[in-house]
C-alpha positions as CSV (number, residue, x, y, z in Angstrom):
1,M,0.0,-0.1,0.2
2,I,2.7,2.3,1.0
3,F,4.6,1.6,-2.5
4,N,1.6,1.8,-4.3
5,R,1.2,5.4,-2.9
6,L,5.0,6.2,-3.7
7,C,4.3,5.4,-7.1
8,Y,1.3,7.9,-7.6
9,L,3.9,10.6,-5.5
10,L,6.5,10.1,-7.9
11,L,4.1,10.6,-10.7
12,A,3.0,13.9,-9.4
13,A,6.5,15.0,-8.4
14,V,7.4,14.3,-12.3
15,A,4.2,16.4,-13.9
16,T,5.1,19.3,-11.3
17,I,8.9,19.4,-12.2
18,S,8.1,18.9,-15.9
19,A,5.9,22.1,-16.0
20,F,8.8,24.2,-15.0
21,F,11.1,23.2,-18.4
22,P,10.7,25.2,-21.6
23,D,8.8,22.2,-23.4
24,P,6.9,20.4,-20.6
25,L,5.3,17.7,-22.7
26,Q,8.4,16.5,-23.8
27,V,10.0,16.4,-20.3
28,W,6.8,14.5,-19.3
29,I,7.0,12.0,-21.8
30,I,10.5,11.0,-21.2
31,S,10.3,10.9,-17.2
32,V,6.9,9.0,-17.2
33,N,8.5,6.4,-19.8
34,V,11.5,6.0,-17.8
35,L,9.4,5.9,-14.3
36,T,7.3,3.3,-16.0
37,L,10.0,1.0,-17.1
38,L,11.6,1.3,-13.6
39,L,8.2,0.4,-12.0
40,Y,8.0,-2.6,-14.3
41,G,11.6,-3.7,-13.0
42,A,10.6,-3.2,-9.3
43,D,7.6,-5.1,-9.7
44,K,9.4,-7.8,-11.3
45,L,11.7,-7.9,-8.6
46,A,9.2,-7.9,-6.0
47,A,7.5,-11.0,-7.5
48,R,10.5,-12.8,-7.7
49,K,11.4,-12.1,-4.0
50,N,7.6,-12.1,-2.8
51,G,7.9,-8.5,-1.8
52,Y,5.1,-5.5,-2.3
53,R,3.8,-5.6,-5.5
54,V,2.7,-2.8,-7.6
55,P,-1.0,-2.9,-8.5
56,E,-2.0,-4.0,-12.1
57,F,-4.2,-1.0,-11.9
58,T,-1.4,1.1,-11.2
59,L,1.1,-0.2,-13.8
60,L,-2.2,0.5,-16.5
61,I,-2.4,4.0,-15.1
62,F,1.3,4.7,-15.6
63,G,0.7,3.5,-19.2
64,V,-2.3,5.6,-19.9
65,V,-0.8,9.0,-18.8
66,G,2.0,8.4,-21.4
67,G,4.3,5.7,-20.0
68,W,3.0,3.1,-22.8
69,F,6.4,2.9,-24.4
70,G,8.4,2.6,-21.3
71,A,6.1,-0.3,-20.1
72,I,6.2,-2.2,-23.4
73,L,10.3,-1.8,-22.8
74,G,9.9,-3.0,-19.4
75,Q,7.5,-6.0,-20.3
76,Q,10.1,-7.0,-22.8
77,I,13.5,-6.3,-20.8
78,F,12.1,-7.7,-17.7
79,R,9.8,-10.2,-19.4
80,H,7.1,-8.9,-16.8
81,K,3.2,-9.2,-17.4
82,T,3.3,-10.6,-21.0
83,Q,1.1,-13.5,-20.9
84,K,-1.1,-12.6,-17.5
85,Q,-4.8,-11.7,-19.0
86,P,-6.6,-9.9,-18.7
87,F,-4.0,-7.4,-18.2
88,K,-2.2,-7.9,-21.6
89,T,-5.7,-7.0,-23.2
90,Y,-6.3,-3.9,-20.9
91,F,-2.8,-3.0,-21.8
92,A,-3.3,-3.1,-25.7
93,I,-6.5,-1.0,-25.3
94,S,-4.6,1.6,-23.4
95,V,-1.7,1.9,-25.8
96,I,-4.4,2.0,-28.5
97,V,-6.2,5.0,-26.8
98,N,-3.0,6.7,-26.3
99,L,-1.9,6.6,-30.0
100,M,-5.6,7.8,-31.1
101,V,-4.9,10.8,-28.8
102,V,-1.6,11.2,-30.4
103,I,-3.1,11.2,-33.9
104,A,-5.8,13.6,-32.8
105,G,-3.7,16.0,-31.3
106,M,-1.5,15.8,-34.4
107,Y,-4.2,16.4,-36.4
108,W,-5.6,19.5,-34.5
109,V,-2.2,21.0,-34.6
110,M,-1.5,20.6,-38.2
111,R,-5.0,21.8,-39.4
């Protein structure tokens, strides 16, 4: 429970810190992806050692807010959450939604 709260606190800190940079969106995307990658690694380590796990909902939230690329890297590097259903389905849906938002944003900017 405490580890889960720490994850959200780190996410809020990254959001706050990125606002102070000249290009906050770019800093946010890079930071949240690195944080998500580290979160997958920490959860895999906890799974091996029977430690405090990161809830699947938290992993999905980190992907939804822009960390989906870091999540994909984390899944491949750590071989974590690659087979588990329904997590795999929910994660795929979150990636598709993120890509649709990016495409819609690009269309809005380009018109």
